[in-house]
N, C-alpha and C positions, 0 to 999 in steps of 0.2 A: 545611147550615147548619154554620156552623163550631160542631164538638163543644165546643172550648174554652170559647164562651162558658156552652155548656147548662150543661155539669162544674161551673164557677166558681159560677150561681148557685146549682145546686143543692147543690154544699159547702158555699156558705154559711147556704144555709136548713136545710141539717141541726148545722150550727155553733150557730146561734143557737138551734134550737128548744132542743139538747142541753145547750149550754154558760152558754149566758145566761139561758135560760128552766125549764131542766130537766125540758124535755119530752123523752121518747122518742119517736123517730119512727123508720119502715119504709119504705126509698122502695120504693113501687109500681109500679103500670106507668109505661113511657114510650112517649105515643101523639103521633104525628104525624098532625095535623088539618092538612088540606087549606086549606079560607077560615076555616071557621068552628070555633067553639069555645062549647058554652051555658054560662050563668054559673048558680052553686049560690046566688046572694042577695046575696053581700055578695065587694066583688073591687074591690082595690088596683091601679091602676095607677101604672105609673113609667116615663116616657120613657126615654128612654138617647138622648143626641146626641152631635158630637164624629166621631171617625173613623168611631165605627159609631152607625147608628143602629137604631132598633127600640123592643119596651115590654117591659114584665114586668107579667104579672098575675097576684097570688097570689089564690084564688078559693076561698072556704068558706062553708058556711052559717050561716045568724045564730046560732044555738046555737053554734057553733065559735068564730064574732067573740064572741061574749059572753065564753067559756071564755081565748082568748085574751088578749083585755082584761084578766080578772080575774089571768091569770097575770102578764103581764105588768106589771100596777100594783099586785101582792101585795095586791087587793081586791077583791070581788066585785062585779062589774059584770052589770048584766038587763037594761041599756035604750041605745038610742040616742041618745047626748048628745053632748057635745062632747069629754070624755073617751072614749068607745069609737074618736070617729072622727079625735079624733088618734092614739089609742094603736094605730090600726090602721094611717092613714098612716107613723108612726114605724117598724111594724114592717116594713114596703117599705122604705121609705129603709135600716132600718140592713142586712138580708141584698142589698141592692142594693151598699151603700156598701161593705160588703165582699168583694164578689162581683168589684169594679172593685180593689178595693186587694187582694186575691188573685192577680191575675192579672197584677201586676208591669207587664212592659213593652209587656206587651199592654195591658191598662187605661190606656197614659199614652193621655192625649187625649180620654178618653173622660167626659160628665155625667150627671148625673140631672135630670132634671126635677122638681119638687115632685108628690110624692104626691097623687091624688085616691080620693077613696074613691068607688066605685059603688054603692049597694044598690037591689037589683031583683029582681023573680021573673020567671021568663021570658025573660030576655033571651041573647042572642048573642055574642058580639064575631066581626065579620064582617072580613075585611079582602081587600083583592083577589087576585083570581083566582092562583094562582101563589106565593102566601104562605105561607110553612108556617108551623104553628104548632106548636111542640115543648112538649107539655104531662108532667111529669111529677106522679106522686100522692103525697105523703106521710101515713102513715099513723100516728094519733097516739092518745094516750090522752083528746086531749081533741077529736078530731075529724080527718074528712082535709082536709086543705089544700094545694090545686094550685097548681104555680106554672107560667105558663105563659110563652116567652119566644119573641119574634119577631126576627129581625133584619131589619133590613130592607136595610142598606146595610152595606160593611165597606170602605174605602178605608186604604191602608196610605200612610205618608209616605216 
């Protein structure tokens, strides 16, 4: 897998947490998963299209999702509603958009799909055999947020 993509998404995540949301974070483990990864309960999925295809999934437990929504909107949130859904989707969109922008020329020809919020317990992301899922954990004062990056194909023009 191209580390340029992994680095772009992890640096963007750190920057958005620190500079936009004023959340201190520490990058934790980087894991390569063969083709499956369990979810914690709240996942934001953003697809990558264009000269590179893949997806980025932000994964956290529900309480962390509420705390992230609270920080993002500067008001307390404790229930799944339209604001919770829209905020977490926008978080994924902002992080991914910044990552692609920061890639400069390497980001040319890339586009993002509309984010999707997935809620549920005991769910597992499953990809075809041979697909690597790179997971980077961020430990923050609002809880752990994992970013999973899956790059399916890269074509250069």
